[in-house]
N, C-alpha and C positions, 0 to 999 in steps of 0.2 A: 504494500500500500504506500503510495507516495502522497505526501502533503507538501505544501509550500508555504513559506511565510507570506508570500505575496497574497495568496488567496485568503488567508486568515486575516491579514492586516486590512485588505480591501473590504472584507465583509464584516469585521468586528471592530477594529480599532481605528478605522480611518477617520480622521478629523473632518474631512470634507468628502461628501459622497460622490463627487465628480471624479472622473479619471483624468490623469495628467499625462498626456502623451508627448508634448512638445518639450524636449529637454532644455530648450532655450528659455522656457518660462520658469525654470527652477534656478534658484540661487542657493547653493549649499551654504549653510551657516559656517562662519569663521569669525573668530574674535575681531580680526582686522577689517572685515567687510561691513560697511555701513550702508543701510538702505538709502535710496533717493526717492523722491516722489515719482520720478519717471519709472521706477520699478513697479508701481501700482498701476497695472494696465487694464484691469477690469472696469466696466462701467459701474458707477455707484449704484448700490441697491437702495432705492428710495423707500422700500418697505421696512428698512432697518433705520431706527433712530440713531444716527451716529455720523461722524465726520470722516471715518476711515475704517477699513477692516483689513486685518492682516491674516493671510492664509498660510499656515505652516503645517508641517507634519514631521514626526520623528519616525524614521524608517530603519528597519533591520536590513542589512545587506550581507551577502547577495540575496536577492529576492527569490531565487530559484533553487534554494536549498531543499534537498529531499530528506524525508523522514522514513526510516525503515519500519518494519512490522513490530519491532520492539520499542517504537517511539523514540528512537535515537536519531539525532541529526547527523547526516553523513557530512563529513568535512566541517564539523562544528568549529574547528579552529579558525576558519575564515570569516566567521561572523563579525560584523561591525555594526555600529549604530550611528546614524547621522541625522541632523535636523536640516530641513529644507524650507525655504520661503518660496511660495508659488505666486509669481507675478500676475498671471492671467486670472487669478481668483482673488487678488487683493485689489482694493479700490480706495480712492480718496474722493471726498466731496468738497472739503474745505482744507486747502493746503496751509499748514502752519508749522513753523520750525519746531515748536515744542510738541505738537502732535506727532511729528515724525520721530522725535525722541521716544515718545510713549510707544509708538508702534514698533520701533527698533527693540525696545525692551521686551516686548512679547516674543520676538524672535530670539533674543538673547536668553530669555528664560528657557525656551525650547532647547537652545544650545547647551545650557547648563544641565538640563535633564538628559539630553542625549549623552553627555559626558558621564553622568551618573550611571546610566545604563551600560555604557562601555566598560566602566570600572567593574560593575557587577558581572558582566559577561566574562571579563578577564579572570575574575575569581573562579567562575565556573570552569572556564577552560583550563586554568592552572590545576584545578582538581580533577581534570579529565572527565568532566560531566558533559555528556552529550544529549541528555534527556530533553526532548522538545518542551515538555511542560515546565521544566526548570527555567528555561530561557523566557518562555511566554509569561510565566509568573512574575519575573523581574520586569518585563516590559509592561504588563498590565498594571502592576502596582505603581511603578514610577510614572507611567502615562497618566494614571488617575491622579497622582500627586501633582504632576505638572498642570493638568487641567484645573485642579483646585487652586493652585497658586495663581494661575492666569485669571481665574474668576475673582479671587481675592484682590489681585492687583487692580483690576478694573473697578471693583466695588470700592476699595479703600481710596483710590485716586479719582473716583467719579470719571473714569475713562480718560484720565490725564488732566482733568480740569483743576484738581487740587494740586497746584504746582509744588508746594512744600512737601507734601506727602509723596508725590511722584518723584521728587528729587531724592527722598530717603530710599525709595525703592531702587532708583538708579544706582545710588551708592552701594546698597546691599548687593545687588546683582553684579555690579562692577567688581566688587570685592571677591565674589565667588568666581567670576570670570578670570580674575588675576591669578587665582590659585590653580587654574587649569593649565 
């Protein structure tokens, strides 16, 4: 029996239900990469009350890993985790320098959580654990934590409108990024 991370991620843990086929619409997260408003290429969604929306996903790679009949991942040593920003599903209605900083932090939070997942995957690999469920448990738990942090970030900062609180978040996440 063969399973793939791609199928499971697309059906269960996918942040956005749309498929992304254009590689040029993806910006892999990196500490040194900063978003620009020109990266937000989707048309604004007028049904959502907001000035911008950032679309990102944390992905396990390679996406075509096979799982055997014992639920072990073949070639589990090659697993990696990355965070991506999706330009064709991110939009802006009102461009503002501070709002861009707020949206950047959403992607940076995803980057922090991708890093946390990589660290946990490395522990599993070091212990020669190939069990599919072990990796998925790490992914599910940290993805849920990431989503909760993202919600709290928007709630506490009123989607970036509370500048002082947003600055505190920026300092905290920047500190975490500096330790990566």
